[in-house]
C-alpha positions as CSV (number, residue, x, y, z in Angstrom):
1,M,-247.0,-59.3,3.0
2,K,-250.0,-57.3,4.3
3,N,-249.2,-54.4,2.0
4,I,-249.0,-56.7,-1.0
5,R,-252.4,-58.2,-0.1
6,Q,-254.0,-54.8,0.3
7,R,-252.6,-53.6,-3.0
8,L,-253.9,-56.8,-4.7
9,V,-257.4,-56.3,-3.2
10,G,-257.4,-52.7,-4.2
11,F,-256.4,-53.6,-7.8
12,I,-259.1,-56.2,-8.0
13,W,-261.7,-53.7,-6.7
14,F,-260.5,-51.2,-9.3
15,I,-260.9,-53.7,-12.2
16,F,-264.3,-54.6,-10.8
17,V,-265.5,-51.0,-10.7
18,L,-264.2,-50.3,-14.2
19,A,-265.9,-53.5,-15.5
20,F,-269.1,-52.6,-13.7
21,I,-269.2,-49.0,-15.1
22,G,-268.4,-50.3,-18.5
23,G,-271.2,-52.8,-18.3
24,M,-273.6,-50.0,-17.3
25,V,-272.5,-47.8,-20.2
26,A,-272.9,-50.8,-22.6
27,A,-276.4,-51.5,-21.1
28,S,-277.3,-47.8,-21.6
29,F,-276.1,-48.1,-25.3
30,F,-278.5,-50.9,-26.0
31,L,-281.3,-49.2,-24.1
32,T,-281.0,-45.9,-25.9
33,A,-280.6,-47.7,-29.3
34,Y,-283.9,-49.5,-28.6
35,L,-285.6,-46.3,-27.6
36,Y,-284.3,-44.5,-30.7
37,K,-285.6,-47.3,-32.9
38,I,-289.1,-47.1,-31.3
39,V,-289.4,-43.4,-31.8
40,N,-287.6,-43.5,-35.2
41,L,-284.9,-41.0,-34.1
42,T,-281.3,-40.8,-35.3
43,P,-279.3,-38.3,-33.1
44,P,-275.8,-37.2,-33.9
45,L,-273.0,-39.6,-32.9
46,W,-271.5,-37.2,-30.3
47,L,-274.9,-36.5,-28.7
48,A,-275.6,-40.3,-28.5
49,Q,-272.3,-40.9,-26.8
50,I,-272.9,-38.2,-24.2
51,V,-276.4,-39.5,-23.5
52,N,-275.0,-43.1,-23.2
53,A,-272.3,-42.0,-20.8
54,L,-274.6,-40.0,-18.5
55,L,-277.2,-42.7,-18.5
56,G,-274.5,-45.3,-17.7
57,L,-273.3,-43.3,-14.7
58,L,-276.9,-42.8,-13.6
59,L,-277.6,-46.5,-13.7
60,T,-274.4,-47.2,-11.8
61,G,-275.4,-44.8,-9.0
62,V,-278.9,-46.1,-8.8
63,L,-277.8,-49.8,-8.6
64,V,-275.0,-49.1,-6.1
65,G,-277.5,-47.1,-3.9
66,I,-280.0,-49.9,-4.0
67,A,-277.4,-52.5,-3.3
68,S,-276.1,-50.5,-0.4
69,R,-279.5,-50.1,1.2
70,I,-280.4,-53.8,0.8
71,G,-277.0,-54.8,2.2
72,R,-277.3,-52.5,5.1
73,S,-280.8,-53.6,5.9
74,R,-280.0,-57.3,5.7
75,G,-276.7,-56.9,7.7
76,W,-274.6,-58.1,4.8
77,I,-272.3,-55.1,4.9
78,P,-272.1,-53.9,8.6
79,E,-268.9,-52.0,7.7
80,M,-271.1,-49.2,6.4
81,D,-271.9,-48.3,10.1
82,M,-268.3,-48.1,11.2
83,F,-268.1,-44.4,10.7
84,Q,-271.1,-43.7,12.9
85,P,-269.2,-43.6,16.2
86,V,-266.7,-41.2,14.6
87,L,-269.5,-38.9,13.4
88,E,-271.1,-38.9,16.8
89,A,-267.8,-38.1,18.4
90,L,-267.2,-35.2,16.0
91,E,-270.6,-33.9,16.8
92,K,-269.9,-33.9,20.6
93,I,-266.6,-32.2,19.9
94,A,-268.3,-29.5,17.9
95,Q,-270.6,-28.9,20.9
96,G,-267.6,-28.4,23.2
97,D,-267.3,-31.8,24.8
98,F,-263.6,-32.5,24.5
99,S,-263.5,-35.4,26.9
100,I,-264.9,-37.8,24.3
101,R,-262.6,-40.7,23.5
102,L,-263.3,-43.5,21.0
103,D,-262.4,-47.1,21.7
104,N,-260.5,-48.1,18.6
105,Q,-262.0,-51.4,17.5
106,F,-260.9,-51.0,13.9
107,Q,-257.2,-51.9,14.1
108,D,-257.6,-54.2,11.2
109,H,-259.2,-51.5,9.0
110,E,-256.3,-49.2,8.3
111,I,-258.3,-46.1,7.2
112,V,-260.9,-46.2,9.9
113,G,-258.4,-47.1,12.6
114,E,-256.2,-44.2,11.7
115,L,-259.3,-41.9,11.6
116,V,-260.3,-43.0,15.1
117,N,-256.7,-42.3,16.4
118,K,-256.7,-38.8,14.8
119,V,-260.1,-38.0,16.4
120,N,-258.9,-39.1,19.8
121,R,-255.7,-37.0,19.4
122,M,-257.6,-34.0,18.3
123,A,-260.0,-34.3,21.2
124,S,-257.1,-34.7,23.7
125,E,-255.3,-31.6,22.4
126,L,-258.5,-29.5,22.4
127,D,-259.1,-30.7,26.0
128,Q,-255.6,-29.5,27.0
129,M,-256.1,-26.2,25.2
130,E,-259.5,-25.7,27.0
131,T,-257.9,-26.4,30.4
132,M,-255.1,-23.9,29.6
133,R,-257.7,-21.3,28.6
134,Q,-259.6,-21.8,31.8
135,E,-256.4,-21.6,33.9
136,F,-255.4,-18.5,32.0
137,I,-258.7,-16.7,32.6
138,S,-258.6,-17.7,36.3
139,N,-255.0,-16.4,36.6
140,V,-255.7,-13.2,34.8
141,S,-258.8,-12.6,37.0
142,H,-256.8,-13.3,40.2
143,E,-253.9,-11.0,39.2
144,I,-256.2,-8.1,38.3
145,Q,-258.5,-8.6,41.2
146,S,-255.7,-8.3,43.8
147,P,-254.6,-4.7,43.0
148,L,-258.2,-3.7,42.4
149,T,-259.2,-4.9,45.8
150,S,-256.3,-2.9,47.4
151,I,-257.2,0.2,45.4
152,R,-260.8,-0.1,46.4
153,G,-260.0,-0.7,50.0
154,F,-257.6,2.2,50.5
155,A,-259.7,4.6,48.4
156,A,-262.5,3.9,50.8
157,A,-260.2,4.5,53.7
158,L,-259.3,7.9,52.4
159,E,-262.9,8.9,53.0
160,N,-262.2,9.1,56.7
161,N,-261.8,12.8,57.5
162,H,-259.8,12.0,60.7
163,L,-256.8,10.6,58.9
164,S,-253.5,12.3,59.6
165,P,-251.5,13.7,56.6
166,E,-249.0,10.9,57.0
167,E,-251.7,8.2,56.9
168,R,-253.3,9.8,53.9
169,N,-250.0,10.0,52.0
170,H,-249.3,6.4,52.9
171,Y,-252.7,5.2,51.5
172,L,-252.2,7.3,48.4
173,G,-248.8,5.8,47.9
174,I,-250.2,2.3,48.1
175,I,-253.0,3.2,45.6
176,Q,-250.4,4.6,43.2
177,S,-248.2,1.5,43.6
178,E,-251.1,-0.9,43.0
179,S,-252.2,1.2,40.0
180,Q,-248.7,0.8,38.5
181,R,-248.8,-2.9,39.2
182,L,-252.1,-3.2,37.4
183,A,-250.8,-1.2,34.5
184,R,-247.7,-3.6,34.3
185,I,-250.0,-6.6,34.3
186,T,-252.1,-5.2,31.5
187,E,-249.0,-4.2,29.5
188,D,-247.5,-7.6,29.8
189,L,-250.7,-9.3,28.9
190,L,-251.0,-7.2,25.7
191,K,-247.4,-7.8,24.9
192,L,-247.7,-11.6,25.4
193,A,-250.9,-11.7,23.3
194,A,-249.2,-9.8,20.5
195,L,-246.2,-12.1,20.6
196,E,-248.3,-15.3,20.5
197,S,-250.5,-14.0,17.7
198,E,-247.4,-12.9,15.8
199,Q,-248.9,-9.4,15.4
200,L,-245.9,-7.7,16.9
201,K,-243.5,-6.2,14.4
202,F,-240.4,-8.3,14.0
203,E,-237.6,-6.2,12.4
204,P,-234.2,-8.0,12.6
205,K,-231.1,-6.1,11.7
206,V,-227.3,-6.5,12.2
207,Y,-226.0,-4.9,15.4
208,R,-223.4,-5.3,18.2
209,L,-224.9,-7.5,20.9
210,D,-222.1,-6.8,23.4
211,K,-222.7,-3.1,23.2
212,Q,-226.5,-3.5,23.8
213,V,-225.9,-5.7,26.9
214,R,-223.3,-3.4,28.3
215,E,-225.5,-0.3,27.9
216,L,-228.4,-2.1,29.7
217,I,-226.2,-3.2,32.6
218,L,-225.1,0.4,33.0
219,A,-228.7,1.6,32.8
220,C,-229.7,-0.6,35.8
221,E,-226.6,0.4,37.8
222,P,-228.6,2.3,40.4
223,Q,-230.5,-0.9,41.3
224,W,-227.5,-3.1,41.8
225,K,-225.3,-0.4,43.4
226,A,-228.1,0.3,45.9
227,K,-227.8,-3.4,47.1
228,D,-224.0,-3.3,47.0
229,I,-224.0,-6.1,44.4
230,H,-220.6,-7.0,42.8
231,M,-221.2,-7.1,39.0
232,E,-218.7,-9.1,36.9
233,V,-219.0,-8.5,33.1
234,S,-217.2,-10.4,30.3
235,L,-218.6,-9.6,26.9
236,A,-217.0,-10.8,23.6
237,E,-217.4,-8.5,20.7
238,L,-220.0,-10.0,18.3
239,E,-222.7,-9.1,15.9
240,V,-226.1,-10.7,15.5
241,T,-229.0,-10.4,13.2
242,A,-232.0,-9.8,15.5
243,D,-234.7,-7.4,16.6
244,E,-232.8,-5.1,18.9
245,D,-235.9,-3.8,20.7
246,L,-237.3,-7.2,21.4
247,L,-234.0,-8.7,22.6
248,S,-233.5,-5.7,24.9
249,Q,-236.6,-6.8,26.8
250,V,-235.0,-10.2,27.3
251,W,-231.8,-8.8,28.8
252,I,-233.6,-6.2,30.9
253,N,-235.9,-8.9,32.4
254,L,-233.1,-11.3,33.2
255,L,-231.0,-8.5,34.7
256,H,-233.8,-7.1,36.8
257,N,-234.7,-10.6,38.1
258,S,-231.1,-11.3,39.1
259,V,-230.8,-8.0,40.9
260,K,-234.2,-8.5,42.5
261,F,-233.5,-11.9,44.0
262,T,-229.8,-11.4,44.9
263,P,-229.3,-10.5,48.5
264,Q,-227.3,-7.5,49.8
265,A,-223.6,-7.6,48.9
266,G,-224.1,-10.6,46.6
267,S,-222.6,-10.9,43.1
268,I,-223.9,-11.2,39.5
269,Q,-221.8,-12.5,36.6
270,V,-222.7,-11.7,33.0
271,T,-220.9,-13.3,30.1
272,L,-221.3,-13.2,26.4
273,S,-219.4,-15.6,24.2
274,V,-219.5,-17.3,20.8
275,R,-219.8,-21.0,20.5
276,G,-219.6,-22.2,16.9
277,D,-222.3,-20.4,15.0
278,R,-224.3,-19.3,18.1
279,A,-224.1,-16.5,20.6
280,E,-224.4,-17.5,24.2
281,F,-225.5,-15.1,26.9
282,Q,-225.4,-16.2,30.5
283,I,-226.3,-14.4,33.7
284,T,-225.4,-16.1,37.0
285,D,-226.3,-14.7,40.5
286,T,-225.9,-15.7,44.1
287,G,-229.5,-15.2,44.8
288,I,-232.1,-17.3,46.6
289,G,-232.2,-20.0,43.9
290,I,-235.1,-22.0,42.6
291,L,-236.6,-25.3,43.7
292,E,-236.5,-28.2,41.3
293,E,-240.3,-28.4,41.0
294,D,-240.4,-24.7,40.4
295,R,-237.6,-24.7,37.8
296,L,-239.6,-27.0,35.6
297,H,-242.5,-24.5,35.3
298,I,-240.6,-21.2,35.6
299,F,-241.3,-20.1,32.0
300,E,-245.1,-20.8,32.2
301,R,-247.5,-17.9,32.2
302,F,-248.4,-16.5,35.7
303,Y,-246.2,-19.1,37.4
304,K,-244.4,-17.8,40.5
305,A,-241.9,-19.9,42.4
306,D,-242.5,-17.9,45.5
307,L,-246.0,-16.6,45.9
308,S,-245.1,-14.6,49.0
309,R,-242.8,-12.3,47.0
310,T,-245.5,-11.1,44.6
311,H,-246.5,-7.8,46.3
312,S,-243.0,-7.0,47.5
313,T,-241.5,-7.3,44.0
314,G,-244.4,-6.4,41.9
315,G,-244.0,-9.4,39.6
316,S,-246.9,-10.6,37.4
317,G,-245.5,-14.0,36.5
318,L,-245.4,-13.1,32.8
319,G,-241.9,-11.8,32.4
320,L,-240.1,-15.1,31.8
321,S,-243.0,-16.2,29.5
322,I,-242.4,-13.1,27.3
323,V,-238.6,-13.8,27.4
324,K,-239.0,-17.3,26.2
325,K,-241.4,-16.3,23.4
326,I,-239.0,-13.6,22.2
327,V,-236.0,-16.0,22.3
328,E,-238.0,-18.6,20.3
329,M,-238.9,-16.0,17.7
330,H,-235.2,-15.6,17.1
331,K,-234.7,-19.4,16.7
332,G,-232.9,-19.5,20.1
333,T,-233.2,-21.4,23.3
334,I,-233.2,-20.5,27.0
335,H,-232.7,-22.7,30.0
336,V,-232.0,-22.3,33.7
337,E,-229.8,-24.1,36.2
338,S,-230.4,-23.5,39.9
339,R,-230.6,-24.9,43.4
340,P,-232.2,-23.4,46.5
341,G,-229.8,-21.0,48.2
342,A,-227.2,-21.4,45.5
343,G,-228.4,-18.8,43.0
344,A,-229.5,-19.3,39.4
345,A,-227.9,-19.3,36.0
346,F,-230.0,-18.4,32.9
347,T,-228.4,-19.2,29.5
348,V,-229.7,-17.8,26.2
349,S,-228.4,-19.2,23.0
350,L,-229.0,-17.4,19.7
351,P,-227.9,-17.9,16.1
352,V,-225.3,-15.4,15.1
353,K,-226.7,-15.0,11.6
């Protein structure tokens, strides 16, 4: 019923506008005819029609402008001011104030009400992005500051001429290790930035996924053999259309994480299977597990479920963010199931074609 009424009102306004413009054009016709008669001028018909049309539009604009000013000054059409709060809000947003929110008092006015809702939504999303940007800068500063502080401190310690060769080599080893950690952080940051800006080359091709996973498991054999980890592997033969180099980073990251957090003499199970039109990769370990509150944020940038393990493992908190981004680029999904002390199971699902 409301839509019918709005359409009827719109139709009436359309007829009124047409009639008003037609009246102005007719008035301009009589006005120009009178002027031509005074000056004894007979212009061509086409020129007279053009002059009449332009004069009619000019009269329409002048009368509408005068009527609007009078109505606004007398308070007859207060609706003309309803856009003022929206304009002021947009001005504040342009100046960087994303906390602005408008009280929607125009629910009965469909267009203005929807505009207010859109402005509030835009401000809210910009506010969230600004918060994320500030957190990102803070995290980057913290991650880079930590190894720099260590390097600076141990470099100063090396100036002591009374250090023994063993102490000097120990300090040099720490500086080298922290330099490598700083290089990994920088590399991961650049890689994540390239992935999010879609500037990284994405070159999908058909290849055997099971062969890739098997080769990567064998490549990290020294790591899991050193911890006497029992590795169970079950890989179905299948082909996928994907970027081989990018997906290798996914499998390497997940394999290294499982080895890293699985205790001595633990076990890791890697499976690759086909479910319908999707390939499903799963890696399950008997590691330390993940708390529920940590599991919800495990794929966020710089998030670390165990802050105490940062220096011992050299993690930057960016690995799983990169993994998720690469999987999403391939139209896939990744999720984790875990409980503290019961290990973790990461599952990646990718379209076969």
